[in-house]
N, C-alpha and C positions, 0 to 999 in steps of 0.2 A: 669148294670151286669161288675164288675169287675173282674172276671176271667176269667180264660184263655181260657180256650175249653168248649161247652156247656154239654156235658155230666160229664163235672166237676160241674157246676152249678143247682147238682141235692141234693134237702138239706133237712134230714129224720125228719119227725118232729113226738116227741117220745110225744107228746098230743094226735095225731089225729094218731099216727102210724101209716103215711103215706109219700108218697113220696113229696115234692112239687118241684115244673118242674118251677122257676121264665122266666126262657129263654122262655116257653111254647112247647122248642123245644129240649132240651133235651133228654127226654125219649125215641123220635122219633129217634133221634141222633143213639143213644146204640143200639136199636134193630136193625138199618139198618147198623151199624157199619159205621158211618159216623165223623170224627173228623173236627170242624169247629169251626170259635170264636162265642161268643154267640151276635146275632142281639141287636142293629142295628151299634154296632162300627164293623169299617173295620177290616179284620186281620192282616192289614198294622199298623193301628195305634193299638195294639193291641201288635204285635210284638216290638215294636220300643217301648214300654211302659215298657218291659223286655224281652230283646234278646236271654235271653236264650230258651224262650216262641218255640227258632227255633227247639230245639237240644229236648225241652218237646212234642214236635210235632212228631220228628222221633221215640222216642221213642214210643210213646204209639201209633202209628201205626202200631209199629214192633212189640212190644209185644203182643197188643191187636189188631194187625189185621182187626185197622181203616185204611180206606179210607182217606186220605185226601179230599178235598174238590180243585180245581183249586185255589178260591180264597188265601187257606195257601198254597199253596203250589210254585207262585209267590211274597209270602208276605215273607216267609222262605229265597227266592234268592234273595229277593232284594237289592243293595248294601247298601241301608241306615241299613238294617236289617243285614247285615254282619261286617259293620263296625263299629257299635254297641256291636256287640258279641265280636269285637275284641279289641275293648277300655273300654268297659263299665262293661263287663262282668270279673271277677276274674277265672285265668285255674282251682283253683281248682270246681267252680261250674260245669264249662266245662267238668271236668273229672269226676266228681262223675253221669254226663247223659250220656258219654259215657262206664264206668262201669256199668252202668244200662243196658245200650242195649249189653255188652258182658257179661251177667250174665244169659242171657234168655236161653229158647232149643235154639241147633243150628240154627234151619230156620230162628227163631228168628234176630240170630245174623246175619244172612246173608241181611235179610229183609232188618231191621237199617243200616247196611253198606250200602248197594247199596242204599239206600237213603240219607245216610250222601253227595256220590259223586252225585249221580241225584243233589241232591238240591243245589249243591255248599259250601256244609260244610266240605266239607273231609281238603282243607286247612285251615281251623281255627278248626280243633281237632289236628293234629297234630306240632302246628308252620307251622315254617317255610321250612316242609318234604315235597318236591311237589310230588304226583301223576300223571302218566298219564291215561286214561279213563282204559287203558287197566291192566295196573300193579296193580289198585286200585281193577278193577275184579277177577283177579286171588288171589288177598290176601285175599281178599272177601272168597273166594271160598274158597282155604285153610284155613284158621281160620275157617271157618263152619265144614271143614274136621275135625280138629282137635279137635274142641269142642267136635267131638261125640263121641272121645275115648276116654277121661278126664269125669269122673263122677263129680255128683257136690258137692260130701262131701270135694271136695279140690281145694278149692276156688281161692286158689293163681296159680295155676297149670293149671286151666282151661283157668282165664284170661291170664291167663300167652302165655298158648298157644293160642291166640286170637293175643295178643297184638306181639307175638313172629311172626305169618305169614304177620305182617305188618311192623316192624322191619325188619325182612329177607328179603321183598323183597325193601325196604325200602335201605339196605345193599350189597343188587345186584345191584341198582342202579348210587351209590355213588361208591361202591370200587369193583366190581367184578370181572374189568379185572384185576387190580391191585393183589387182592385174587388170581386169576388162574394166573398170572404170580409165585409168590409167594410160592404156591403150583408145581411149575415145579421143585424143587431144589432136589428131593428126596424123598424116602418114611421113608427117616431109619428114629428110634425114635426123635433122636437131629432134625432134618430138621424135624418132625410134632411137635416140640414143638415147634422152633422157625417161623414155620406155622401161629400153635395156637395163639400165640405171638399175631402177624399181625391183624387173625381174631378179636383179643378180644381188639386189640387198636383202630382197625374201628370201632368196633360195640359199644362200650362205648364211643366213640365221639358223632357216632347219638343217640346212647340213652340218650345224656345227654341232648340234643337239642331236640328230638321224645318226651320220654316216662317223660325224670324228670322235662323239661321244659313245653310241650308241654301242658303233659297230668294230669303230678304231680303222679303219680302213686306210689303207696307205694313201697317201698325197695323189698319187699315179691316175688310181680306182676313184677315188673321190672327184679330182679337176674331171675327168670322163663322164662320172653321171652328172655333176655339175652342170657341163654343159648341153649335158641332153637335156636336165628338166626344162635348163632355162629358153631355150630353146624350144622347147614342147609349149612353154609359157608363153612365151609371145606367138605363137602358131596358134593357142585356142584363144587367145587375150584378141587378139587383133582378126583372127578367122582367114582359114586360108586362103580364100582367094585373094580376099587384099590386101594379103603378102605377098602372093606370086605376082600380084600386077601393082605393086606399090611400088616407086623407086628404088626405097630401101631396101628392096630386095637382096641386093646383093651383099649388105652392111649386116642382114642376117646369116648369109649365107657365108661371110667370109668367118662366124663365127661357129660354123658347124662343117667345117671343111674336114676334118677324119672324121666326123660321128654325124652324117647327114642322115645314110640311111638307117641308122637304130633310129636315129630323131624324127625322124619322118614315123618311122614304122610304130612308136610309140604314139606320138603326138594323132596320125588320121587312125592309129583302132588297128592298121591291118597292111603286111609286106602286096598284098596286091594294089592297096588305097596307094602306099608309099612309090613303088613302081611307076604309078599313072602319074604321081607329081614326081618324079624322078625324070620321067621322061620328057614334061612340059618343062622342065628347069632346062633340060638341052637342047629342044628344039628353042624357048625362048634366048637357045644362045647365052645365059647365065652360069651355065658350067662351065663354059671356057674361058670364061674371066674369072671365076675363083681358082678354074687347075692353074692361073699366074698368079697366084698369089705371092707375094714374099716369101722366100725360104726359109729366112732368117729371121730370128725373133732378139731382141734386146742382148740377152747373154752371147752369141755370138757376133752380134755388130760387137757387141766390148772385144773379145777375145782377137776376131780377127782383126778390127781395126783401130781398139784401142781407144774407143772412143768413154768419155767419164760423164755425168749426171745429164744433162738436158742434150750435148749433144749424142748422146744416144736416139734420143725420139728424134731430132731433127734428121737425124740420118738414117732412120727409120723409116720416116714419112717419103723422105726421096726414093728408098730403095723400091717403095711398094707402087711409088707412081711411076717410077721406071718398068 
């Protein structure tokens, strides 16, 4: 049998209206919740045939709660399989599997990303961005929490919340100290804008490697992930209390209108703390101002008013002030 796993080797015979189990163990494995490769072929041989199966094993295990047999765990972690995954499998195919892991229920997301690290696959997911066990575990926990506060109807934001947690962790590792020093310049509006620019530059540099080249994510998902990571970086570098008490708080909120709750979850470390912060923002009247933010962007202005070049910027400024 040339299939990847026994549970994928079952066929429905439309003539006899019965399920045919050519491996004679697929139905038993399905009932027992076990994921293994079809005998008599060794799991390593099956993985080397198509190294992407290593990621598929993690996805099936996380989404359907299958237990991986030891032979598969060893095969997935095999250096030759990992090398094949890096050299023979396109980043687009890797991206599809990882995005499918990120698209499931939150508990499946946590299980899937934990398995990616345990099986040695984490360094092959986000290209050349390296995570320690502690940082990967923290990002996985925050990705799970962020996904819980985003509904399934907003696909881009939900996946952006998941990958934003990992992008945020990478940004903290690579540029955390630099951004904290940048934030000591003061909390005036002009200083906050300069700090935002510094955050955005560092975030875009890591995003280009991690999410664009590493995972080849769509622009929509990358945009949401980057917004969350940038918001979290400002929150961490400035400090929660200083930011919430700053006259520049609305400038920060303006960049987080749609991603505010998952951003606070990732930035503060839990949904409970995020709820407290949200309530504080409501009580202080900040959220009312944010809800009145402009509903038009530059593209809308060009389409509706026929503006060009600098005229669009002037029209957007006037519209926001109105």
